[in-house]
ChimeraX commands (.cxc) that place a marker at each C-alpha (Angstrom):
marker #1 position 0.01,0.16,-0.02 radius 0.5
marker #1 position 1.63,3.55,-0.90 radius 0.5
marker #1 position 2.01,5.80,1.82 radius 0.5
marker #1 position -0.10,9.02,1.58 radius 0.5
marker #1 position 1.65,12.40,0.46 radius 0.5
marker #1 position 2.07,14.70,2.86 radius 0.5
marker #1 position 1.70,18.59,2.07 radius 0.5
marker #1 position 2.95,21.63,3.85 radius 0.5
marker #1 position -0.94,22.41,5.29 radius 0.5
marker #1 position -0.71,18.72,6.48 radius 0.5
marker #1 position 2.58,19.35,8.45 radius 0.5
marker #1 position 1.54,22.75,9.57 radius 0.5
marker #1 position -2.02,21.49,10.79 radius 0.5
marker #1 position -0.17,18.74,13.02 radius 0.5
marker #1 position 1.82,21.46,14.43 radius 0.5
marker #1 position 4.93,20.80,12.61 radius 0.5
marker #1 position 7.06,23.73,11.19 radius 0.5
marker #1 position 9.97,25.36,12.42 radius 0.5
marker #1 position 11.72,22.28,14.17 radius 0.5
marker #1 position 11.04,18.92,12.86 radius 0.5
marker #1 position 12.83,15.43,13.77 radius 0.5
marker #1 position 11.99,12.36,12.11 radius 0.5
marker #1 position 10.13,10.85,15.02 radius 0.5
marker #1 position 8.00,13.74,14.95 radius 0.5
marker #1 position 6.27,12.11,11.90 radius 0.5
marker #1 position 5.55,8.88,13.78 radius 0.5
marker #1 position 2.22,9.94,14.95 radius 0.5
marker #1 position 1.16,10.96,11.71 radius 0.5
marker #1 position 1.91,7.41,10.52 radius 0.5
marker #1 position 4.67,8.66,8.37 radius 0.5
marker #1 position 7.91,6.94,7.54 radius 0.5
marker #1 position 11.85,8.10,7.02 radius 0.5
marker #1 position 11.18,7.41,3.50 radius 0.5
marker #1 position 8.23,9.93,3.40 radius 0.5
marker #1 position 10.79,12.50,5.11 radius 0.5
marker #1 position 13.12,12.13,2.52 radius 0.5
marker #1 position 10.43,12.46,-0.10 radius 0.5
marker #1 position 9.54,15.61,1.51 radius 0.5
marker #1 position 13.00,16.88,1.43 radius 0.5
marker #1 position 13.57,16.07,-2.36 radius 0.5
marker #1 position 10.28,17.55,-3.08 radius 0.5
marker #1 position 11.49,21.07,-1.70 radius 0.5
marker #1 position 8.66,20.96,0.96 radius 0.5
marker #1 position 10.93,20.42,3.80 radius 0.5
marker #1 position 14.84,21.35,4.25 radius 0.5
marker #1 position 17.41,19.67,6.31 radius 0.5
marker #1 position 18.97,22.20,8.86 radius 0.5
marker #1 position 21.31,19.73,10.65 radius 0.5
marker #1 position 21.80,16.22,11.58 radius 0.5
marker #1 position 18.55,14.65,12.14 radius 0.5
marker #1 position 16.74,18.20,12.26 radius 0.5
marker #1 position 14.63,19.67,9.70 radius 0.5
marker #1 position 12.19,22.61,9.07 radius 0.5
marker #1 position 9.41,23.76,6.56 radius 0.5
marker #1 position 11.24,25.43,3.34 radius 0.5
marker #1 position 8.72,27.60,3.27 radius 0.5
marker #1 position 9.28,29.37,6.43 radius 0.5
marker #1 position 11.18,32.66,7.21 radius 0.5
marker #1 position 14.85,32.18,6.92 radius 0.5
marker #1 position 16.38,31.59,10.48 radius 0.5
marker #1 position 17.96,34.94,12.29 radius 0.5
marker #1 position 20.26,33.03,14.69 radius 0.5
marker #1 position 20.55,29.52,13.14 radius 0.5
marker #1 position 23.70,28.47,15.34 radius 0.5
marker #1 position 21.41,29.34,18.25 radius 0.5
marker #1 position 18.56,27.28,16.85 radius 0.5
marker #1 position 21.02,24.13,16.56 radius 0.5
marker #1 position 22.38,24.77,19.92 radius 0.5
marker #1 position 18.75,24.60,21.39 radius 0.5
marker #1 position 17.62,21.86,19.21 radius 0.5
marker #1 position 20.46,19.71,20.57 radius 0.5
marker #1 position 20.57,20.79,24.21 radius 0.5
marker #1 position 16.77,21.37,25.05 radius 0.5
marker #1 position 17.36,21.68,28.84 radius 0.5
marker #1 position 20.21,24.20,28.31 radius 0.5
marker #1 position 20.04,27.98,29.00 radius 0.5
marker #1 position 21.68,30.48,26.98 radius 0.5
marker #1 position 23.74,32.62,29.08 radius 0.5
marker #1 position 26.49,35.29,29.22 radius 0.5
marker #1 position 27.60,37.08,26.07 radius 0.5
marker #1 position 25.37,34.89,23.92 radius 0.5
marker #1 position 22.09,36.02,25.79 radius 0.5
marker #1 position 23.42,39.47,25.74 radius 0.5
marker #1 position 23.78,39.20,21.94 radius 0.5
marker #1 position 20.81,37.58,21.63 radius 0.5
marker #1 position 18.89,40.17,23.24 radius 0.5
marker #1 position 21.11,42.85,21.22 radius 0.5
marker #1 position 22.39,44.38,24.69 radius 0.5
marker #1 position 26.05,44.44,23.68 radius 0.5
marker #1 position 28.23,45.20,20.59 radius 0.5
marker #1 position 30.46,42.41,21.06 radius 0.5
marker #1 position 30.07,39.33,18.80 radius 0.5
marker #1 position 30.53,36.06,20.68 radius 0.5
marker #1 position 32.90,33.38,19.01 radius 0.5
marker #1 position 31.30,30.41,21.05 radius 0.5
marker #1 position 27.61,29.91,22.00 radius 0.5
marker #1 position 27.51,29.98,25.79 radius 0.5
marker #1 position 24.97,27.43,27.64 radius 0.5
marker #1 position 24.19,27.01,31.10 radius 0.5
marker #1 position 23.33,23.30,32.29 radius 0.5
marker #1 position 22.06,22.25,35.65 radius 0.5
marker #1 position 24.84,21.30,38.17 radius 0.5
marker #1 position 25.77,17.61,37.44 radius 0.5
marker #1 position 24.43,17.30,34.42 radius 0.5
marker #1 position 26.83,16.12,31.50 radius 0.5
marker #1 position 28.01,18.15,29.05 radius 0.5
marker #1 position 27.00,17.09,25.45 radius 0.5
marker #1 position 29.28,16.90,22.43 radius 0.5
marker #1 position 28.78,19.31,19.85 radius 0.5
marker #1 position 31.07,19.73,16.79 radius 0.5
marker #1 position 29.22,22.58,15.34 radius 0.5
marker #1 position 28.68,25.48,16.43 radius 0.5
marker #1 position 31.45,25.94,18.87 radius 0.5
marker #1 position 29.80,25.92,22.39 radius 0.5
marker #1 position 31.02,26.33,26.00 radius 0.5
marker #1 position 29.14,24.90,28.77 radius 0.5
marker #1 position 28.88,26.12,32.12 radius 0.5
marker link #1:1,2 radius 0.2
marker link #1:2,3 radius 0.2
marker link #1:3,4 radius 0.2
marker link #1:4,5 radius 0.2
marker link #1:5,6 radius 0.2
marker link #1:6,7 radius 0.2
marker link #1:7,8 radius 0.2
marker link #1:8,9 radius 0.2
marker link #1:9,10 radius 0.2
marker link #1:10,11 radius 0.2
marker link #1:11,12 radius 0.2
marker link #1:12,13 radius 0.2
marker link #1:13,14 radius 0.2
marker link #1:14,15 radius 0.2
marker link #1:15,16 radius 0.2
marker link #1:16,17 radius 0.2
marker link #1:17,18 radius 0.2
marker link #1:18,19 radius 0.2
marker link #1:19,20 radius 0.2
marker link #1:20,21 radius 0.2
marker link #1:21,22 radius 0.2
marker link #1:22,23 radius 0.2
marker link #1:23,24 radius 0.2
marker link #1:24,25 radius 0.2
marker link #1:25,26 radius 0.2
marker link #1:26,27 radius 0.2
marker link #1:27,28 radius 0.2
marker link #1:28,29 radius 0.2
marker link #1:29,30 radius 0.2
marker link #1:30,31 radius 0.2
marker link #1:31,32 radius 0.2
marker link #1:32,33 radius 0.2
marker link #1:33,34 radius 0.2
marker link #1:34,35 radius 0.2
marker link #1:35,36 radius 0.2
marker link #1:36,37 radius 0.2
marker link #1:37,38 radius 0.2
marker link #1:38,39 radius 0.2
marker link #1:39,40 radius 0.2
marker link #1:40,41 radius 0.2
marker link #1:41,42 radius 0.2
marker link #1:42,43 radius 0.2
marker link #1:43,44 radius 0.2
marker link #1:44,45 radius 0.2
marker link #1:45,46 radius 0.2
marker link #1:46,47 radius 0.2
marker link #1:47,48 radius 0.2
marker link #1:48,49 radius 0.2
marker link #1:49,50 radius 0.2
marker link #1:50,51 radius 0.2
marker link #1:51,52 radius 0.2
marker link #1:52,53 radius 0.2
marker link #1:53,54 radius 0.2
marker link #1:54,55 radius 0.2
marker link #1:55,56 radius 0.2
marker link #1:56,57 radius 0.2
marker link #1:57,58 radius 0.2
marker link #1:58,59 radius 0.2
marker link #1:59,60 radius 0.2
marker link #1:60,61 radius 0.2
marker link #1:61,62 radius 0.2
marker link #1:62,63 radius 0.2
marker link #1:63,64 radius 0.2
marker link #1:64,65 radius 0.2
marker link #1:65,66 radius 0.2
marker link #1:66,67 radius 0.2
marker link #1:67,68 radius 0.2
marker link #1:68,69 radius 0.2
marker link #1:69,70 radius 0.2
marker link #1:70,71 radius 0.2
marker link #1:71,72 radius 0.2
marker link #1:72,73 radius 0.2
marker link #1:73,74 radius 0.2
marker link #1:74,75 radius 0.2
marker link #1:75,76 radius 0.2
marker link #1:76,77 radius 0.2
marker link #1:77,78 radius 0.2
marker link #1:78,79 radius 0.2
marker link #1:79,80 radius 0.2
marker link #1:80,81 radius 0.2
marker link #1:81,82 radius 0.2
marker link #1:82,83 radius 0.2
marker link #1:83,84 radius 0.2
marker link #1:84,85 radius 0.2
marker link #1:85,86 radius 0.2
marker link #1:86,87 radius 0.2
marker link #1:87,88 radius 0.2
marker link #1:88,89 radius 0.2
marker link #1:89,90 radius 0.2
marker link #1:90,91 radius 0.2
marker link #1:91,92 radius 0.2
marker link #1:92,93 radius 0.2
marker link #1:93,94 radius 0.2
marker link #1:94,95 radius 0.2
marker link #1:95,96 radius 0.2
marker link #1:96,97 radius 0.2
marker link #1:97,98 radius 0.2
marker link #1:98,99 radius 0.2
marker link #1:99,100 radius 0.2
marker link #1:100,101 radius 0.2
marker link #1:101,102 radius 0.2
marker link #1:102,103 radius 0.2
marker link #1:103,104 radius 0.2
marker link #1:104,105 radius 0.2
marker link #1:105,106 radius 0.2
marker link #1:106,107 radius 0.2
marker link #1:107,108 radius 0.2
marker link #1:108,109 radius 0.2
marker link #1:109,110 radius 0.2
marker link #1:110,111 radius 0.2
marker link #1:111,112 radius 0.2
marker link #1:112,113 radius 0.2
marker link #1:113,114 radius 0.2
marker link #1:114,115 radius 0.2
marker link #1:115,116 radius 0.2
marker link #1:116,117 radius 0.2
view
């Protein structure tokens, strides 16, 4: 039995848009193969390893911050990175500063450069 084709409006109605992981399609009954078709068709674009978003959305203003937030959802943007995000400084941080709860293991991220506190 062929898999149903998903459109942009189907995904939006399911609450999928700015941040999509393959596991988000499971409740819709879709497979990884369907996600690959959506990427090839231009409906969805890949933003990083295991992360996608609807291609019709506005470009991300802070793509590196979004990448870190997706990979470290329990982290909190801090120090110079937070000041830069809120446009409270003229300095441009070289690394993204993330605060973690005491005792948490630091995630390994290859990109973007990230410091954990």
